[in-house]
PLY file of the C-alpha trace (Angstrom):
ply
format ascii 1.0
element vertex 131
property float x
property float y
property float z
element edge 130
property int vertex1
property int vertex2
end_header
-116.91 66.89 177.71
-119.48 68.42 175.34
-118.50 65.76 172.76
-119.37 62.90 175.19
-115.86 61.67 175.95
-114.83 61.42 179.60
-112.57 64.01 181.16
-112.60 62.41 184.59
-113.85 59.06 185.90
-113.52 57.93 189.49
-115.07 54.84 191.07
-114.96 53.18 194.46
-114.55 50.21 194.75
-112.31 49.78 191.72
-113.03 46.08 191.09
-116.15 46.84 188.99
-114.71 49.87 187.24
-115.52 48.63 183.73
-119.17 48.17 184.72
-119.28 51.80 185.89
-117.69 53.00 182.64
-120.44 51.20 180.71
-123.15 52.66 182.97
-121.80 56.19 182.55
-121.56 55.90 178.77
-125.07 54.50 178.42
-126.43 57.26 180.65
-125.09 59.90 178.26
-127.77 58.83 175.79
-130.41 59.44 178.45
-128.89 62.86 179.18
-129.10 63.78 175.50
-132.72 62.60 175.36
-133.66 64.68 178.42
-131.93 67.77 177.03
-133.69 67.49 173.68
-137.05 66.80 175.38
-136.74 69.89 177.58
-135.70 72.04 174.63
-135.73 75.78 175.15
-137.07 75.56 178.69
-133.75 74.03 179.72
-131.78 76.91 178.21
-133.66 79.45 180.31
-132.83 77.77 183.63
-129.77 78.74 185.63
-129.32 75.29 187.14
-129.27 72.33 184.82
-129.81 69.48 187.27
-131.46 66.61 185.41
-132.28 64.49 188.44
-132.57 60.73 188.35
-131.74 59.52 184.85
-132.64 55.90 185.47
-132.49 53.33 188.25
-131.02 49.84 187.87
-131.19 46.93 190.28
-127.97 47.95 192.01
-127.50 51.64 191.22
-129.22 54.96 190.66
-127.80 57.21 187.95
-128.12 61.01 188.25
-127.23 63.69 185.72
-126.29 67.36 185.49
-125.41 69.51 182.48
-123.55 72.82 182.54
-124.35 75.80 180.35
-121.42 74.85 178.14
-122.93 71.35 177.64
-120.43 69.54 179.88
-122.21 66.57 181.44
-121.72 65.24 184.95
-122.98 61.74 185.75
-123.11 60.27 189.24
-123.78 56.59 189.96
-124.93 55.85 193.51
-125.67 52.52 195.19
-129.42 51.88 195.32
-129.22 50.66 198.90
-128.09 54.13 200.03
-131.39 55.61 201.18
-129.75 58.45 203.12
-129.07 60.42 199.93
-131.94 62.64 198.93
-132.39 64.80 195.87
-131.12 67.93 197.67
-127.86 66.22 198.65
-127.30 64.98 195.09
-128.03 68.48 193.77
-125.50 70.05 196.16
-122.90 67.45 195.21
-123.34 68.38 191.55
-122.97 72.07 192.46
-119.68 71.27 194.20
-118.51 69.32 191.15
-119.50 72.19 188.87
-117.69 74.75 191.04
-114.54 72.62 191.13
-114.73 72.11 187.37
-115.04 75.88 186.94
-111.90 76.35 189.06
-110.05 73.93 186.76
-111.24 75.80 183.67
-109.95 79.06 185.16
-106.45 77.59 185.49
-104.32 79.09 182.70
-102.27 75.89 182.44
-105.28 73.68 181.72
-106.17 73.06 178.08
-109.95 72.64 177.70
-110.79 69.15 176.52
-107.80 67.49 178.21
-108.27 64.89 180.92
-108.54 66.40 184.39
-105.40 65.84 186.50
-105.90 68.07 189.52
-105.11 67.25 193.12
-107.70 69.73 194.35
-110.40 68.13 192.17
-109.34 64.64 193.31
-109.50 65.71 196.94
-112.96 67.21 196.51
-114.27 64.08 194.71
-112.74 61.79 197.35
-114.31 63.78 200.18
-117.72 63.60 198.47
-117.35 59.86 197.95
-116.44 59.33 201.61
-119.56 61.24 202.68
-121.72 58.98 200.54
-120.13 55.69 201.63
0 1
1 2
2 3
3 4
4 5
5 6
6 7
7 8
8 9
9 10
10 11
11 12
12 13
13 14
14 15
15 16
16 17
17 18
18 19
19 20
20 21
21 22
22 23
23 24
24 25
25 26
26 27
27 28
28 29
29 30
30 31
31 32
32 33
33 34
34 35
35 36
36 37
37 38
38 39
39 40
40 41
41 42
42 43
43 44
44 45
45 46
46 47
47 48
48 49
49 50
50 51
51 52
52 53
53 54
54 55
55 56
56 57
57 58
58 59
59 60
60 61
61 62
62 63
63 64
64 65
65 66
66 67
67 68
68 69
69 70
70 71
71 72
72 73
73 74
74 75
75 76
76 77
77 78
78 79
79 80
80 81
81 82
82 83
83 84
84 85
85 86
86 87
87 88
88 89
89 90
90 91
91 92
92 93
93 94
94 95
95 96
96 97
97 98
98 99
99 100
100 101
101 102
102 103
103 104
104 105
105 106
106 107
107 108
108 109
109 110
110 111
111 112
112 113
113 114
114 115
115 116
116 117
117 118
118 119
119 120
120 121
121 122
122 123
123 124
124 125
125 126
126 127
127 128
128 129
129 130
Protein backbone atom coordinates (compact mmCIF):
# COMPACT_ATOMS: atom_id res chain seq x y z
CA UNK A 1 0.00 0.00 0.00
CA UNK A 2 1.17 3.63 -0.29
CA UNK A 3 1.51 3.68 3.53
CA UNK A 4 3.96 0.71 3.49
CA UNK A 5 1.70 -1.96 4.97
CA UNK A 6 1.28 -5.20 3.03
CA UNK A 7 -1.87 -5.87 1.04
CA UNK A 8 -0.70 -9.24 -0.22
CA UNK A 9 2.23 -11.50 0.68
CA UNK A 10 2.86 -14.89 -0.88
CA UNK A 11 5.93 -17.08 -0.44
CA UNK A 12 7.00 -20.52 -1.59
CA UNK A 13 8.23 -22.50 0.31
CA UNK A 14 6.30 -21.42 3.39
CA UNK A 15 8.80 -22.66 6.00
CA UNK A 16 10.86 -19.43 5.86
CA UNK A 17 7.90 -17.09 5.53
CA UNK A 18 8.93 -14.85 8.43
CA UNK A 19 12.35 -14.34 6.83
CA UNK A 20 10.64 -13.19 3.61
CA UNK A 21 8.39 -10.80 5.55
CA UNK A 22 11.48 -9.23 7.10
CA UNK A 23 13.21 -8.99 3.71
CA UNK A 24 10.18 -7.33 2.12
CA UNK A 25 9.80 -4.81 4.94
CA UNK A 26 13.48 -3.87 4.90
CA UNK A 27 13.38 -3.46 1.12
CA UNK A 28 10.64 -0.83 1.46
CA UNK A 29 13.26 1.52 2.91
CA UNK A 30 15.41 0.97 -0.17
CA UNK A 31 12.39 1.65 -2.40
CA UNK A 32 11.76 4.95 -0.60
CA UNK A 33 15.44 5.89 -0.96
CA UNK A 34 15.40 5.15 -4.70
CA UNK A 35 12.20 7.13 -5.21
CA UNK A 36 13.55 10.17 -3.38
CA UNK A 37 16.90 9.92 -5.21
CA UNK A 38 15.21 9.85 -8.61
CA UNK A 39 12.94 12.75 -7.69
CA UNK A 40 11.05 14.40 -10.51
CA UNK A 41 12.61 12.23 -13.20
CA UNK A 42 10.68 9.28 -11.76
CA UNK A 43 7.37 11.14 -11.97
CA UNK A 44 7.81 11.74 -15.69
CA UNK A 45 8.28 8.05 -16.54
CA UNK A 46 5.35 5.85 -17.48
CA UNK A 47 6.91 2.69 -16.08
CA UNK A 48 8.22 2.78 -12.55
CA UNK A 49 10.39 -0.33 -12.51
CA UNK A 50 13.13 0.16 -9.93
CA UNK A 51 15.20 -2.88 -10.85
CA UNK A 52 17.42 -4.73 -8.42
CA UNK A 53 17.04 -3.15 -4.99
CA UNK A 54 19.76 -5.19 -3.32
CA UNK A 55 21.22 -8.68 -3.45
CA UNK A 56 21.78 -10.89 -0.41
CA UNK A 57 23.66 -14.16 -0.17
CA UNK A 58 20.55 -16.21 -0.91
CA UNK A 59 18.14 -13.82 -2.65
CA UNK A 60 17.81 -10.91 -5.04
CA UNK A 61 15.19 -8.28 -4.22
CA UNK A 62 13.49 -6.33 -7.03
CA UNK A 63 11.11 -3.39 -6.78
CA UNK A 64 8.37 -1.62 -8.72
CA UNK A 65 6.24 1.39 -7.82
CA UNK A 66 2.92 2.37 -9.41
CA UNK A 67 1.85 5.93 -10.17
CA UNK A 68 -0.32 5.83 -7.05
CA UNK A 69 2.75 4.93 -4.93
CA UNK A 70 1.78 1.28 -4.39
CA UNK A 71 4.98 -0.74 -4.09
CA UNK A 72 5.57 -4.24 -5.41
CA UNK A 73 8.54 -6.20 -4.08
CA UNK A 74 9.73 -9.51 -5.50
CA UNK A 75 12.29 -11.75 -3.80
CA UNK A 76 13.96 -14.29 -6.08
CA UNK A 77 16.47 -17.02 -5.28
CA UNK A 78 20.00 -15.92 -6.22
CA UNK A 79 20.78 -19.29 -7.75
CA UNK A 80 18.10 -18.71 -10.41
CA UNK A 81 20.21 -17.41 -13.28
CA UNK A 82 17.50 -17.97 -15.90
CA UNK A 83 15.62 -14.84 -14.82
CA UNK A 84 16.79 -11.73 -16.57
CA UNK A 85 15.78 -8.13 -16.09
CA UNK A 86 13.21 -8.28 -18.93
CA UNK A 87 11.43 -11.27 -17.36
CA UNK A 88 11.30 -9.55 -13.96
CA UNK A 89 9.97 -6.39 -15.62
CA UNK A 90 7.21 -8.33 -17.41
CA UNK A 91 6.29 -10.11 -14.17
CA UNK A 92 5.86 -6.73 -12.48
CA UNK A 93 3.69 -5.56 -15.39
CA UNK A 94 1.47 -8.62 -14.91
CA UNK A 95 1.24 -7.91 -11.18
CA UNK A 96 0.38 -4.28 -11.88
CA UNK A 97 -2.31 -5.24 -14.40
CA UNK A 98 -3.86 -7.74 -11.99
CA UNK A 99 -3.75 -5.17 -9.19
CA UNK A 100 -5.50 -2.69 -11.49
CA UNK A 101 -8.22 -5.28 -12.16
CA UNK A 102 -8.72 -5.66 -8.39
CA UNK A 103 -8.96 -1.89 -7.95
CA UNK A 104 -11.64 -1.76 -10.66
CA UNK A 105 -13.80 -4.23 -8.72
CA UNK A 106 -16.63 -2.24 -7.12
CA UNK A 107 -16.71 -4.62 -4.14
CA UNK A 108 -13.06 -4.05 -3.22
CA UNK A 109 -12.30 -1.34 -0.66
CA UNK A 110 -8.91 0.26 -1.42
CA UNK A 111 -6.47 -0.41 1.39
CA UNK A 112 -7.99 -3.78 2.36
CA UNK A 113 -5.99 -6.98 2.08
CA UNK A 114 -6.25 -8.61 -1.33
CA UNK A 115 -8.43 -11.74 -1.32
CA UNK A 116 -8.92 -12.55 -4.99
CA UNK A 117 -8.85 -15.97 -6.60
CA UNK A 118 -7.84 -14.47 -9.94
CA UNK A 119 -4.91 -12.63 -8.34
CA UNK A 120 -3.87 -15.78 -6.44
CA UNK A 121 -3.99 -17.81 -9.65
CA UNK A 122 -1.89 -15.27 -11.52
CA UNK A 123 0.71 -15.10 -8.69
CA UNK A 124 0.85 -18.90 -8.44
CA UNK A 125 1.38 -19.26 -12.19
CA UNK A 126 4.21 -16.71 -12.08
CA UNK A 127 5.81 -18.49 -9.14
CA UNK A 128 5.64 -21.84 -10.94
CA UNK A 129 7.37 -20.32 -13.98
CA UNK A 130 10.21 -19.08 -11.79
CA UNK A 131 10.68 -22.31 -9.82
